[in-house]
KEKE-3310 file (N, C-alpha, C; in steps of 0.2 Angstrom, whole numbers, plus 5000, padded with zeros to 4 digits):
npx = (5635:5626:5629:5618:5612:5610:5619:5631:5633:5633:5646:5655:5654:5657:5669:5676:5679:5687:5684:5675:5669:5655:5644:5633:5635:5632:5640:5648:5652:5663:5666:5676:5684:5672:5672:5666:5670:5678:5687:5705:5714:5726:5728:5728:5727:5735:5726:5721:5725:5712:5705:5698:5695:5693:5681:5672:5669:5663:5650:5645:5637:5624:5607:5603:5597:5593:5595:5592:5599:5613:5622:5636:5646:5661:5670:5681:5696:5706:5704:5691:5678:5665:5651:5638:5627:5617:5600:5586:5574:5563:5555:5558:5573:5581:5596:5604:5601:5613:5609:5599:5584:5581:5573:5579:5577:5583:5594:5586:5585:5598:5595:5585:5589:5598:5589:5585:5596:5598:5588:5593:5603:5598:5592:5579:5577:5582:5594:5596:5586:5570:5559:5547:5544:5542:5532:5520:5511:5512:5521:5518:5513:5518:5531:5549:5557:5564:5579:5580:5592:5595:5584:5590:5602:5599:5598:5588:5578:5567:5553:5552:5543:5527:5523:5515:5527:5527:5527:5515:5506:5512:5512:5499:5496:5501:5498:5491:5488:5496:5496:5509:5506:5499:5506:5516:5508:5509:5520:5520:5512:5520:5532:5544:5562:5573:5583:5583:5598:5606:5610:5611:5599:5594:5581:5567:5557:5560:5566:5553:5547:5556:5553:5540:5543:5550:5540:5532:5540:5541:5530:5526:5524:5533:5539:5539:5548:5559:5562:5565:5575:5586:5585:5581:5593:5604:5603:5597:5590:5586:5581:5568:5553:5542:5529:5512:5514:5515:5523:5539:5551:5556:5573:5572:5576:5568:5559:5557:5549:5548:5534:5525:5534:5533:5541:5535:5531:5535:5539:5529:5525:5517:5524:5522:5523:5538:5540:5547:5558:5561:5557:5563:5568:5581:5597:5613:5622:5616:5615:5629:5632:5624:5631:5645:5642:5637:5647:5657:5653:5642:5629:5626:5632:5648:5648:5635:5637:5648:5641:5637:5647:5651:5650:5639:5646:5641:5635:5629:5612:5609:5621:5640:5645:5653:5644:5639:5631:5630:5623:5612:5622:5632:5647:5662:5679:5690:5703:5711:5707:5695:5677:5662:5645:5629:5617:5603:5587:5573:5558:5562:5575:5591:5603:5618:5628:5644:5658:5676:5682:5688:5684:5691:5689:5673:5659:5644:5631:5619:5608:5596:5586:5577:5572:5562:5550:5557:5568:5575:5585:5597:5592:5594:5591:5574:5572:5563:5550:5550:5553:5564:5581:5596:5613:5628:5645:5661:5679:5691)
npy = (5316:5307:5306:5313:5302:5307:5318:5311:5303:5313:5320:5310:5307:5321:5323:5312:5317:5327:5339:5346:5343:5338:5342:5341:5348:5363:5374:5372:5377:5387:5400:5410:5427:5434:5446:5457:5452:5444:5428:5429:5430:5425:5416:5401:5384:5371:5358:5342:5325:5316:5302:5287:5276:5280:5288:5279:5273:5280:5280:5268:5252:5255:5250:5256:5257:5270:5277:5275:5275:5283:5296:5301:5313:5319:5333:5342:5351:5346:5332:5318:5308:5297:5289:5277:5272:5258:5256:5262:5259:5251:5241:5234:5234:5241:5247:5263:5275:5285:5296:5301:5309:5322:5329:5345:5354:5366:5371:5378:5391:5397:5398:5406:5417:5421:5427:5438:5446:5446:5455:5467:5470:5474:5487:5486:5484:5490:5483:5487:5494:5495:5479:5481:5492:5487:5477:5481:5479:5465:5462:5461:5475:5481:5477:5481:5491:5481:5475:5470:5463:5460:5449:5440:5436:5431:5439:5445:5444:5439:5429:5410:5398:5391:5376:5361:5350:5335:5319:5311:5321:5328:5317:5316:5328:5328:5331:5343:5358:5374:5392:5405:5415:5410:5401:5410:5417:5409:5411:5425:5428:5428:5438:5449:5442:5446:5461:5468:5463:5463:5451:5434:5421:5406:5404:5399:5408:5421:5418:5414:5426:5433:5426:5430:5444:5443:5439:5450:5462:5458:5454:5442:5423:5416:5402:5404:5414:5409:5399:5405:5414:5407:5392:5389:5396:5391:5379:5368:5354:5344:5350:5357:5368:5362:5367:5364:5352:5335:5325:5317:5317:5303:5296:5291:5290:5283:5293:5291:5291:5290:5285:5283:5273:5265:5264:5275:5279:5294:5300:5305:5321:5337:5352:5365:5371:5374:5382:5394:5393:5380:5371:5365:5355:5343:5337:5328:5332:5343:5352:5354:5360:5372:5378:5380:5389:5399:5402:5407:5418:5419:5421:5433:5450:5456:5465:5460:5448:5445:5448:5436:5429:5435:5436:5442:5452:5446:5439:5421:5420:5420:5414:5413:5411:5414:5422:5413:5412:5419:5430:5420:5407:5397:5396:5387:5386:5374:5367:5375:5377:5384:5383:5385:5384:5375:5368:5357:5349:5339:5329:5313:5316:5322:5333:5341:5354:5359:5369:5373:5392:5394:5382:5371:5359:5352:5346:5335:5328:5318:5310:5297:5299:5293:5297:5301:5312:5320:5314:5318:5329:5341:5357:5375:5386:5395:5389:5383:5373:5357:5357:5362:5359:5366:5361:5361:5364:5360:5360:5347)
npz = (4606:4594:4578:4563:4553:4539:4540:4542:4531:4520:4525:4524:4509:4503:4509:4505:4492:4493:4496:4507:4524:4534:4548:4562:4573:4581:4580:4569:4557:4550:4541:4539:4541:4544:4537:4525:4511:4497:4495:4496:4481:4480:4491:4490:4491:4484:4475:4482:4474:4468:4476:4470:4479:4491:4487:4482:4493:4503:4497:4499:4504:4503:4501:4518:4535:4534:4522:4504:4492:4482:4474:4466:4459:4453:4444:4433:4430:4440:4440:4439:4442:4444:4453:4457:4471:4480:4477:4466:4469:4480:4477:4465:4465:4457:4450:4454:4442:4434:4427:4434:4438:4451:4466:4469:4480:4490:4483:4472:4477:4473:4461:4459:4466:4456:4446:4452:4453:4440:4437:4444:4438:4426:4431:4436:4449:4465:4474:4486:4491:4500:4500:4503:4495:4482:4483:4490:4505:4507:4517:4534:4543:4553:4552:4550:4538:4524:4514:4498:4495:4507:4508:4499:4506:4517:4529:4533:4544:4543:4549:4550:4539:4546:4547:4551:4557:4555:4548:4544:4541:4532:4521:4520:4513:4502:4489:4489:4485:4488:4489:4486:4495:4504:4511:4516:4525:4536:4541:4543:4554:4564:4574:4569:4569:4571:4571:4553:4544:4554:4558:4553:4547:4540:4531:4522:4520:4515:4501:4495:4496:4486:4475:4473:4471:4458:4450:4452:4446:4433:4428:4424:4426:4438:4436:4421:4419:4424:4416:4403:4406:4412:4411:4398:4390:4395:4390:4399:4398:4406:4417:4428:4433:4442:4446:4451:4446:4452:4447:4444:4432:4422:4419:4436:4454:4467:4480:4498:4513:4531:4539:4554:4557:4544:4528:4516:4499:4492:4480:4471:4472:4477:4474:4481:4491:4494:4482:4475:4483:4484:4474:4462:4448:4445:4437:4440:4430:4424:4435:4437:4424:4426:4437:4434:4423:4429:4438:4429:4424:4416:4417:4423:4426:4430:4443:4450:4450:4460:4471:4474:4478:4491:4508:4521:4534:4547:4562:4563:4568:4586:4589:4590:4577:4562:4549:4533:4521:4506:4495:4487:4486:4498:4507:4512:4520:4519:4525:4518:4507:4497:4495:4486:4485:4487:4497:4497:4502:4500:4505:4504:4497:4499:4494:4487:4478:4474:4472:4468:4467:4454:4448:4447:4453:4455:4463:4463:4472:4477:4489:4493:4506:4520:4533:4548:4555:4570:4569:4558:4549:4557:4561:4558:4571:4568:4556:4543:4546:4544:4531:4523:4525:4531:4528:4537:4538:4540:4542:4543)
capx = (5629:5627:5628:5612:5613:5610:5625:5637:5633:5636:5651:5659:5654:5660:5676:5681:5679:5693:5680:5673:5666:5649:5643:5627:5636:5630:5647:5652:5653:5667:5666:5682:5684:5666:5673:5661:5674:5678:5694:5710:5714:5733:5727:5725:5731:5734:5719:5725:5723:5706:5705:5694:5694:5688:5675:5667:5668:5660:5642:5645:5634:5617:5602:5604:5591:5591:5596:5591:5604:5616:5625:5642:5650:5666:5673:5685:5703:5710:5701:5685:5676:5658:5647:5632:5627:5611:5594:5583:5566:5565:5552:5562:5579:5584:5601:5603:5603:5618:5605:5592:5582:5579:5572:5584:5576:5586:5598:5581:5588:5603:5593:5580:5594:5601:5583:5583:5601:5598:5584:5596:5608:5592:5590:5573:5576:5586:5595:5596:5578:5565:5555:5540:5542:5540:5527:5518:5506:5514:5524:5516:5514:5523:5539:5554:5560:5569:5580:5580:5597:5593:5581:5594:5608:5597:5598:5581:5575:5558:5553:5551:5536:5525:5518:5518:5533:5522:5526:5509:5503:5516:5510:5492:5494:5507:5495:5488:5490:5496:5498:5514:5504:5495:5512:5520:5504:5511:5527:5519:5509:5525:5535:5551:5565:5579:5583:5586:5604:5610:5612:5609:5596:5593:5573:5563:5552:5565:5565:5546:5546:5560:5549:5534:5545:5551:5532:5529:5544:5542:5522:5526:5524:5540:5542:5541:5554:5565:5564:5567:5581:5591:5585:5583:5599:5610:5602:5597:5585:5584:5579:5561:5550:5536:5523:5509:5514:5518:5526:5546:5553:5561:5573:5572:5576:5561:5560:5553:5547:5546:5528:5524:5538:5533:5542:5531:5535:5535:5542:5525:5523:5517:5530:5520:5525:5544:5538:5553:5563:5564:5555:5564:5571:5587:5600:5619:5624:5613:5618:5637:5631:5621:5636:5650:5641:5636:5655:5660:5649:5638:5622:5627:5637:5653:5645:5631:5640:5651:5637:5636:5653:5652:5646:5639:5650:5637:5636:5623:5608:5610:5627:5645:5649:5652:5639:5642:5628:5630:5617:5612:5626:5636:5653:5667:5685:5692:5711:5715:5702:5687:5671:5655:5638:5622:5614:5595:5584:5566:5556:5566:5581:5596:5609:5623:5634:5651:5664:5681:5680:5690:5680:5695:5686:5666:5656:5639:5630:5612:5606:5590:5585:5569:5572:5556:5549:5562:5575:5578:5591:5596:5590:5594:5584:5569:5571:5555:5548:5549:5552:5571:5586:5603:5618:5632:5650:5668:5687:5693)
capy = (5315:5302:5310:5310:5298:5311:5321:5306:5301:5317:5320:5304:5307:5326:5323:5309:5322:5332:5346:5348:5337:5340:5340:5342:5354:5369:5378:5368:5380:5393:5404:5414:5431:5438:5452:5458:5451:5437:5425:5432:5426:5421:5412:5395:5377:5365:5352:5336:5321:5311:5295:5284:5271:5284:5290:5273:5270:5287:5280:5261:5250:5256:5253:5254:5258:5277:5279:5270:5275:5289:5297:5306:5315:5324:5334:5348:5350:5342:5325:5316:5303:5296:5282:5277:5266:5257:5256:5268:5258:5246:5235:5231:5233:5243:5252:5271:5278:5290:5302:5302:5316:5323:5336:5349:5357:5374:5372:5383:5397:5400:5400:5412:5423:5424:5429:5444:5449:5449:5461:5473:5472:5478:5493:5485:5483:5492:5478:5491:5497:5490:5475:5484:5498:5483:5472:5486:5476:5458:5460:5465:5484:5483:5474:5486:5489:5475:5477:5465:5460:5455:5443:5435:5434:5428:5443:5449:5444:5435:5421:5404:5397:5388:5372:5356:5345:5329:5315:5310:5327:5329:5313:5317:5334:5329:5333:5349:5365:5380:5398:5407:5419:5405:5399:5416:5419:5405:5414:5432:5428:5429:5444:5449:5437:5451:5468:5466:5466:5463:5443:5429:5416:5402:5403:5399:5414:5427:5417:5415:5434:5435:5424:5435:5450:5442:5440:5459:5466:5454:5454:5435:5418:5413:5397:5406:5419:5405:5395:5410:5417:5403:5385:5387:5398:5387:5372:5363:5350:5339:5355:5360:5371:5358:5370:5360:5344:5331:5318:5316:5315:5298:5290:5294:5286:5285:5295:5288:5295:5284:5287:5279:5267:5263:5269:5277:5282:5301:5302:5310:5326:5344:5356:5372:5374:5378:5386:5398:5392:5374:5367:5363:5347:5343:5331:5331:5335:5350:5357:5355:5366:5377:5382:5382:5394:5404:5406:5409:5424:5418:5422:5439:5454:5455:5468:5456:5441:5448:5448:5429:5427:5440:5436:5448:5453:5446:5432:5417:5423:5416:5410:5418:5409:5419:5421:5409:5412:5425:5430:5414:5403:5395:5394:5385:5386:5368:5365:5380:5376:5388:5381:5388:5380:5376:5361:5356:5344:5338:5324:5308:5317:5327:5335:5347:5355:5363:5370:5378:5397:5393:5377:5365:5355:5352:5339:5334:5324:5316:5303:5295:5298:5292:5298:5302:5317:5321:5309:5322:5333:5346:5364:5381:5391:5398:5387:5382:5367:5351:5360:5361:5359:5367:5357:5364:5362:5362:5357:5341)
capz = (4603:4588:4572:4560:4547:4533:4541:4542:4523:4516:4527:4520:4504:4501:4511:4501:4485:4496:4495:4513:4527:4537:4554:4564:4579:4579:4579:4566:4551:4550:4534:4537:4547:4544:4535:4519:4505:4494:4498:4492:4476:4481:4497:4488:4494:4479:4477:4483:4470:4471:4478:4470:4483:4496:4484:4482:4500:4504:4495:4499:4509:4502:4505:4524:4538:4534:4515:4499:4486:4482:4467:4467:4454:4454:4439:4434:4428:4444:4441:4438:4447:4445:4456:4462:4476:4483:4472:4464:4468:4484:4475:4460:4467:4452:4452:4453:4436:4433:4425:4437:4441:4458:4469:4471:4487:4491:4477:4469:4480:4468:4453:4462:4467:4448:4443:4455:4452:4433:4437:4447:4432:4422:4434:4438:4456:4468:4480:4494:4494:4504:4497:4503:4490:4477:4485:4496:4508:4507:4523:4540:4544:4558:4551:4548:4530:4523:4508:4492:4496:4515:4507:4496:4510:4524:4534:4533:4551:4542:4552:4546:4538:4552:4545:4554:4556:4555:4543:4541:4539:4526:4517:4519:4510:4497:4483:4490:4482:4491:4486:4490:4500:4510:4515:4519:4530:4543:4544:4546:4560:4569:4573:4565:4573:4573:4566:4547:4543:4559:4559:4548:4548:4535:4531:4515:4519:4511:4494:4494:4495:4482:4470:4472:4469:4452:4447:4452:4442:4426:4426:4421:4432:4440:4432:4415:4420:4425:4410:4399:4408:4413:4409:4390:4389:4395:4389:4404:4395:4411:4423:4427:4438:4439:4449:4453:4444:4457:4445:4442:4425:4421:4424:4443:4460:4471:4486:4502:4519:4535:4542:4559:4556:4539:4523:4511:4493:4492:4474:4468:4478:4474:4478:4480:4498:4494:4478:4472:4488:4483:4470:4456:4447:4439:4437:4443:4425:4423:4440:4434:4419:4429:4442:4429:4419:4435:4441:4423:4423:4409:4419:4428:4425:4436:4449:4453:4452:4465:4478:4475:4482:4497:4514:4526:4540:4554:4564:4563:4573:4592:4590:4589:4571:4556:4542:4527:4517:4502:4490:4484:4488:4504:4507:4517:4519:4521:4525:4514:4500:4498:4491:4485:4481:4490:4499:4496:4505:4500:4507:4501:4494:4500:4490:4487:4473:4476:4467:4470:4463:4448:4444:4445:4457:4457:4465:4464:4476:4481:4493:4495:4513:4523:4540:4551:4560:4574:4566:4553:4549:4561:4558:4561:4574:4564:4549:4540:4549:4541:4523:4519:4530:4527:4531:4540:4536:4543:4541:4548)
cpx = (5630:5625:5622:5616:5614:5619:5632:5638:5636:5644:5657:5659:5658:5668:5679:5683:5684:5690:5680:5670:5659:5648:5637:5629:5634:5634:5650:5656:5657:5669:5672:5681:5677:5666:5668:5667:5674:5685:5699:5713:5721:5733:5724:5729:5730:5729:5724:5721:5716:5709:5700:5690:5689:5681:5669:5665:5663:5651:5641:5640:5626:5613:5604:5596:5588:5592:5594:5598:5606:5621:5632:5645:5655:5669:5678:5692:5708:5707:5695:5684:5668:5656:5641:5633:5619:5605:5591:5576:5568:5561:5556:5569:5583:5591:5600:5605:5609:5616:5600:5592:5580:5577:5577:5584:5579:5591:5594:5583:5593:5601:5588:5584:5597:5596:5584:5588:5601:5595:5587:5600:5605:5591:5581:5571:5582:5587:5594:5590:5575:5561:5548:5539:5540:5534:5523:5510:5506:5516:5519:5517:5518:5530:5542:5555:5565:5571:5579:5587:5598:5589:5585:5600:5606:5598:5592:5577:5568:5558:5551:5543:5535:5520:5520:5523:5531:5523:5520:5505:5506:5513:5503:5491:5499:5504:5492:5492:5490:5499:5504:5512:5500:5502:5516:5515:5506:5516:5525:5514:5513:5529:5542:5556:5572:5579:5587:5593:5609:5613:5610:5606:5594:5585:5571:5559:5555:5563:5558:5545:5549:5557:5542:5536:5546:5546:5531:5533:5542:5535:5521:5525:5531:5543:5543:5548:5561:5567:5565:5574:5588:5591:5586:5590:5605:5609:5601:5590:5582:5581:5573:5559:5542:5529:5518:5508:5517:5523:5535:5549:5557:5567:5574:5574:5571:5564:5556:5554:5545:5540:5526:5527:5537:5536:5536:5533:5532:5537:5536:5524:5523:5522:5528:5522:5532:5544:5547:5559:5565:5561:5556:5567:5575:5590:5608:5623:5623:5615:5624:5637:5630:5628:5641:5648:5641:5643:5658:5657:5646:5630:5621:5632:5642:5650:5640:5633:5645:5649:5637:5642:5655:5646:5646:5643:5646:5638:5629:5618:5608:5616:5633:5649:5647:5646:5642:5637:5628:5623:5615:5617:5629:5642:5656:5673:5688:5699:5714:5711:5696:5684:5666:5651:5633:5619:5606:5592:5576:5564:5559:5573:5585:5601:5614:5627:5637:5656:5669:5679:5682:5690:5685:5693:5678:5663:5648:5636:5622:5611:5598:5589:5577:5569:5564:5555:5557:5568:5579:5584:5590:5596:5593:5589:5581:5569:5564:5553:5546:5548:5559:5576:5594:5607:5624:5639:5656:5674:5686:5698)
cpy = (5311:5307:5308:5306:5303:5316:5318:5305:5306:5320:5316:5305:5314:5326:5318:5312:5326:5339:5349:5341:5341:5338:5342:5348:5359:5374:5376:5372:5386:5395:5409:5420:5435:5444:5452:5458:5445:5433:5428:5427:5422:5416:5405:5390:5373:5360:5346:5330:5317:5305:5291:5278:5273:5286:5285:5271:5274:5285:5272:5259:5253:5250:5251:5257:5266:5280:5273:5271:5282:5290:5304:5307:5321:5326:5340:5344:5345:5335:5324:5309:5302:5290:5283:5271:5264:5255:5261:5265:5251:5240:5231:5231:5235:5247:5259:5272:5285:5296:5303:5310:5316:5329:5340:5354:5364:5376:5379:5389:5401:5402:5406:5418:5427:5428:5435:5448:5451:5455:5468:5474:5475:5485:5491:5485:5486:5486:5481:5495:5491:5487:5477:5489:5494:5480:5475:5480:5468:5457:5463:5471:5484:5478:5480:5485:5485:5474:5471:5460:5456:5449:5437:5433:5431:5432:5447:5449:5440:5429:5416:5403:5390:5383:5365:5351:5338:5325:5312:5315:5329:5323:5313:5323:5334:5330:5340:5354:5370:5385:5400:5412:5416:5403:5404:5418:5415:5408:5422:5432:5429:5435:5443:5446:5442:5457:5468:5468:5465:5456:5440:5423:5412:5403:5402:5406:5419:5425:5415:5423:5436:5432:5428:5441:5450:5442:5447:5462:5464:5454:5445:5430:5416:5409:5399:5410:5415:5401:5399:5413:5413:5396:5384:5391:5395:5379:5366:5359:5346:5343:5357:5363:5368:5362:5365:5353:5341:5326:5322:5314:5308:5300:5295:5289:5289:5289:5293:5293:5289:5289:5282:5272:5262:5267:5268:5280:5288:5303:5307:5315:5333:5349:5363:5376:5378:5383:5388:5396:5385:5369:5363:5356:5347:5337:5333:5335:5343:5354:5358:5361:5372:5381:5383:5388:5400:5408:5408:5415:5425:5422:5430:5444:5454:5458:5464:5449:5440:5447:5441:5426:5432:5438:5441:5447:5453:5438:5428:5418:5417:5413:5416:5416:5414:5417:5416:5408:5419:5427:5425:5409:5403:5394:5391:5384:5379:5366:5369:5381:5379:5385:5384:5383:5380:5368:5362:5350:5344:5331:5318:5309:5322:5328:5341:5347:5360:5364:5374:5385:5396:5387:5371:5358:5355:5346:5340:5328:5323:5311:5304:5294:5297:5292:5302:5307:5320:5318:5314:5326:5338:5353:5369:5385:5395:5394:5384:5375:5362:5352:5359:5363:5361:5364:5361:5360:5363:5358:5352:5342)
cpz = (4595:4583:4568:4554:4540:4534:4540:4535:4519:4518:4523:4513:4499:4504:4506:4494:4488:4495:4502:4517:4531:4544:4558:4570:4576:4577:4575:4560:4552:4543:4535:4544:4548:4540:4528:4512:4502:4495:4493:4487:4477:4487:4495:4490:4488:4481:4477:4476:4471:4471:4477:4474:4488:4493:4484:4489:4503:4503:4495:4505:4510:4498:4513:4528:4537:4526:4511:4494:4486:4475:4468:4461:4454:4447:4440:4432:4433:4445:4441:4441:4445:4448:4457:4466:4477:4476:4472:4467:4473:4482:4471:4461:4461:4453:4451:4448:4437:4431:4429:4439:4448:4460:4472:4477:4485:4486:4472:4471:4475:4461:4454:4462:4460:4446:4445:4454:4445:4433:4440:4441:4428:4425:4434:4444:4459:4474:4487:4496:4497:4500:4498:4498:4484:4477:4492:4499:4508:4514:4529:4541:4548:4558:4548:4540:4530:4516:4505:4494:4502:4514:4504:4500:4517:4529:4535:4540:4550:4547:4549:4546:4543:4549:4549:4553:4558:4549:4540:4539:4532:4520:4516:4514:4504:4490:4484:4489:4488:4487:4489:4497:4505:4514:4518:4525:4536:4546:4547:4550:4565:4568:4571:4571:4574:4568:4558:4546:4549:4563:4553:4549:4543:4536:4523:4514:4514:4504:4493:4492:4488:4475:4468:4469:4461:4448:4447:4446:4435:4424:4423:4426:4432:4436:4425:4414:4420:4421:4404:4400:4411:4411:4402:4388:4390:4394:4392:4403:4402:4418:4422:4432:4436:4442:4452:4451:4449:4454:4444:4437:4425:4418:4431:4448:4465:4478:4492:4509:4525:4539:4548:4558:4550:4533:4518:4505:4492:4485:4471:4473:4475:4478:4478:4486:4497:4488:4476:4479:4487:4480:4464:4455:4443:4440:4438:4436:4423:4428:4439:4430:4422:4432:4438:4425:4424:4436:4434:4421:4417:4411:4422:4426:4432:4444:4453:4454:4459:4471:4478:4479:4487:4502:4518:4532:4546:4555:4563:4569:4580:4593:4589:4581:4565:4552:4537:4522:4512:4498:4485:4483:4496:4503:4513:4516:4522:4520:4519:4508:4501:4493:4491:4483:4486:4491:4497:4499:4503:4503:4503:4498:4499:4496:4491:4481:4475:4471:4470:4465:4456:4445:4442:4448:4457:4458:4465:4467:4478:4484:4494:4502:4515:4530:4542:4556:4563:4573:4562:4553:4555:4558:4561:4565:4568:4556:4549:4542:4544:4533:4520:4526:4528:4532:4533:4539:4539:4541:4545:4552)
residu = (MET:LYS:ARG:ASN:PRO:LEU:ILE:ARG:GLY:LEU:ALA:ALA:THR:LEU:ALA:ALA:ALA:THR:LEU:LEU:SER:VAL:THR:ALA:ALA:PRO:ALA:ALA:PHE:ALA:ALA:GLY:SER:GLY:ALA:VAL:SER:GLN:PRO:ALA:ALA:GLY:ALA:ARG:THR:PRO:LEU:PRO:PRO:LEU:ASN:PRO:ALA:ALA:LEU:GLN:ALA:ALA:ILE:ALA:GLY:LEU:PRO:ASN:ALA:ASP:GLU:THR:GLY:ALA:LEU:LEU:GLN:VAL:ARG:GLY:SER:ALA:GLY:ALA:TRP:ALA:GLY:THR:SER:GLY:THR:ALA:ASP:LEU:LYS:THR:GLY:ALA:PRO:VAL:PRO:ALA:ASP:ALA:HIS:PHE:ARG:ILE:GLY:SER:ILE:THR:LYS:THR:PHE:THR:ALA:VAL:LEU:VAL:LEU:GLN:LEU:ALA:ALA:GLN:HIS:ARG:VAL:ASP:LEU:ASP:ALA:PRO:VAL:GLN:ARG:TYR:LEU:PRO:GLY:LEU:LEU:PRO:ALA:GLY:TYR:PRO:PRO:ILE:THR:VAL:ALA:GLN:LEU:LEU:ASN:HIS:THR:SER:GLY:LEU:PRO:GLY:VAL:ASP:LEU:PRO:ASP:ASP:PRO:GLN:TRP:THR:PHE:ASP:HIS:ARG:TYR:THR:VAL:PHE:THR:PRO:GLU:GLN:VAL:LEU:ALA:THR:ALA:PHE:ARG:HIS:PRO:ILE:VAL:PHE:ALA:PRO:GLY:SER:ALA:GLN:GLN:TYR:THR:ASN:THR:SER:TYR:LEU:VAL:ALA:GLY:LEU:LEU:VAL:GLU:LYS:LEU:THR:GLY:ARG:PRO:TYR:ALA:ASP:VAL:MET:ARG:ASP:GLN:VAL:ILE:ARG:PRO:LEU:GLY:LEU:ARG:GLU:THR:SER:VAL:PRO:GLY:ASN:ASN:PRO:GLU:LEU:PRO:ALA:PRO:TYR:ALA:HIS:GLY:TYR:LEU:ALA:VAL:ASN:GLY:GLN:LEU:VAL:ASP:LEU:THR:ARG:MET:ASN:GLN:SER:ILE:PRO:TRP:ALA:ALA:GLY:GLU:MET:ILE:SER:THR:ALA:ALA:ASP:LEU:ASP:THR:PHE:LEU:THR:ALA:LEU:PHE:ARG:GLY:GLN:LEU:LEU:PRO:ALA:PRO:GLN:LEU:ALA:ARG:MET:PHE:THR:VAL:PRO:GLY:VAL:LYS:MET:PHE:GLY:THR:ASP:GLN:ASP:ALA:TYR:TYR:SER:GLN:GLY:LEU:MET:THR:SER:THR:VAL:ASN:GLY:ILE:THR:VAL:TRP:GLY:LYS:THR:GLY:THR:ARG:TYR:GLY:TYR:THR:ASN:GLY:VAL:TRP:ALA:THR:ARG:ASP:LEU:LYS:ARG:ARG:ALA:ASP:ASN:TRP:ARG:GLN:LEU:HIS:LEU:GLU:GLY:ASN:ARG:GLY:PRO:ALA:ARG:ASP:ARG:GLY:GLU:ASP:ARG:GLY:ARG:ASP:HIS:PRO:VAL:ARG:LEU:ARG:SER:ARG)
# end
């Protein structure tokens, strides 16, 4: 089977950074034994030196039929490199800015998980208590109890958001404002997918519920809590929670979507559908600052931070593959090197941020992608239709 261009591009880019490779095969990702534990501190493989030629080659040849531009930045004590490729604007041919803003998609989930875990550290929420205790009436009465922790590590069994997976619909509704409750209603008309805690399946639904939980517990809008608890304390000046503002701050690279065989500019787009699961905007530098602070314990006390590096001992739903999502992150062990991070996709953009646990090597990558409809990235079963697509990883 021919590999998806998104998968090929990210594979070449991140493999060149000697972190990991990416594949579209359903059984591709192996995250260890499945035990609920962190990687053994002594089981480390020395990081190989950076290969600048390979890094540049990984993002070369753009624009092409599927991608417009790319950015890759590698940091850490084990070496640094930065490069861009392609164009930020098909009309002008302007180069991709190294400090470009982009829609980070599901990397937003890592930020949202931090807010919930902070509330747990403040004893304002019990992660092992059912979310129905805090948000009575939100979930259908027939659903079983689902703990807050199960929302964060994708073991809730909640069905995915059910919206049209149609490029024309997406373009026509690019300015439409949806409430979280309206989006969740499209999921909650379906039955629970599996018994909570018995398997793992990636979905935006759980993080939309988590966003509402943050608002209920704080009595404040999600965006305000994010700014006060994460963005401002870390000095993330180029990171924002746009709400219903469809604009992307300058500088930026345009995002495109193929609609009926024609590329349309989807840079301006309301992000109320993904909301707390995928609405945020940032830059590579800000994401590196965020991930570094997170790994160093600047955002969470040790007990809550440990949850972000703990994968539940279950299988991915409907497969024999071990789970690979923690409470807010995802992980892979490649050639003996374990990395943690998150991928994200919004229309026109796909990206990822990764680091070794000791932060000696960190990579931030985004690419401008303009695939159409069923030519888009492979999705986990139950993934939100047309909304955000988890990328699977494996060692070479």
